C-alpha positions in Angstrom: -4.8 59.1 -150.2 -5.7 61.6 -152.9 -2.2 63.2 -152.7 -3.0 64.6 -149.2 -0.4 64.2 -146.6 -0.9 63.8 -142.9 -0.4 67.6 -142.1 -3.0 68.7 -144.7 -5.5 66.1 -143.5 -5.0 67.3 -139.9 -5.7 70.9 -140.9 -8.8 69.9 -142.8 -10.1 67.9 -139.8 -9.4 70.9 -137.4 -11.2 73.3 -139.7 -14.2 70.9 -140.1 -14.3 70.5 -136.3 -14.4 74.3 -135.8 -17.0 74.9 -138.5 -19.4 72.0 -137.8 -18.8 71.5 -134.1 -18.2 68.4 -132.1 -21.8 67.1 -132.2 -22.4 67.4 -136.0 -18.9 66.2 -137.2 -19.5 62.4 -136.4 -23.0 62.5 -138.0 -21.6 64.1 -141.2 -18.7 61.8 -141.3 -21.0 58.8 -141.0 -23.3 60.1 -143.7 -20.3 60.7 -146.0 -19.0 57.2 -145.4 -22.4 55.7 -146.2 -22.7 57.7 -149.4 -19.2 56.7 -150.5 -19.9 53.0 -149.8 -23.2 53.2 -151.8 -21.4 54.9 -154.7 -18.7 52.2 -154.6 -21.4 49.5 -154.7 -23.2 51.1 -157.6 -19.9 51.5 -159.5 -19.0 47.9 -158.9 -22.4 46.7 -160.1 -22.2 48.9 -163.2 -18.7 47.5 -164.0 -19.9 43.9 -163.5 -23.0 44.5 -165.7 -20.9 46.1 -168.4 -18.3 43.3 -168.3 -21.0 40.6 -168.5 -22.6 42.3 -171.5 -19.3 42.5 -173.3 -18.4 38.9 -172.6 -21.8 37.6 -173.8 -21.9 36.2 -177.4 -24.0 38.3 -179.7 -27.6 37.2 -180.2 -28.3 36.0 -183.7 -31.0 37.8 -185.6 -34.4 36.0 -185.9 -34.9 34.1 -189.2 -36.6 36.0 -192.0 -40.3 35.2 -192.5 -41.4 34.2 -196.1 -43.8 36.7 -197.7 -47.5 36.0 -197.2 -49.4 34.7 -200.2 -52.2 37.0 -201.5 -55.7 35.5 -201.7 -57.3 35.8 -205.1 -60.0 38.5 -205.2 -62.3 36.4 -207.6 -63.5 34.1 -204.9 -66.8 35.3 -203.3 -67.0 35.6 -199.5 -69.1 33.0 -197.8 -71.6 35.6 -196.5 -72.1 37.0 -200.0 -72.9 33.6 -201.4 -75.5 33.0 -198.7 -77.4 36.2 -199.6 -77.7 35.1 -203.3 -79.5 31.9 -202.2 -82.2 33.8 -200.2 
């Protein structure tokens, strides 16, 4: 467990008990455990997402659109032709 033996772990727990007190120690340990569990869940979700995105086949690019044809400028607009009649 992180290269810490039983004697070192015992010393850490005794120091934590002296510093935090018997009432606060269980609350802090519970909060620390919840935080570690949430971090583990987020890490696993990130790993799954990354693995899934690597395993997906690449999306092919969309087909190229043909260039739009330009309208000739010599044709009069319908509104302009109507004004000439009036």
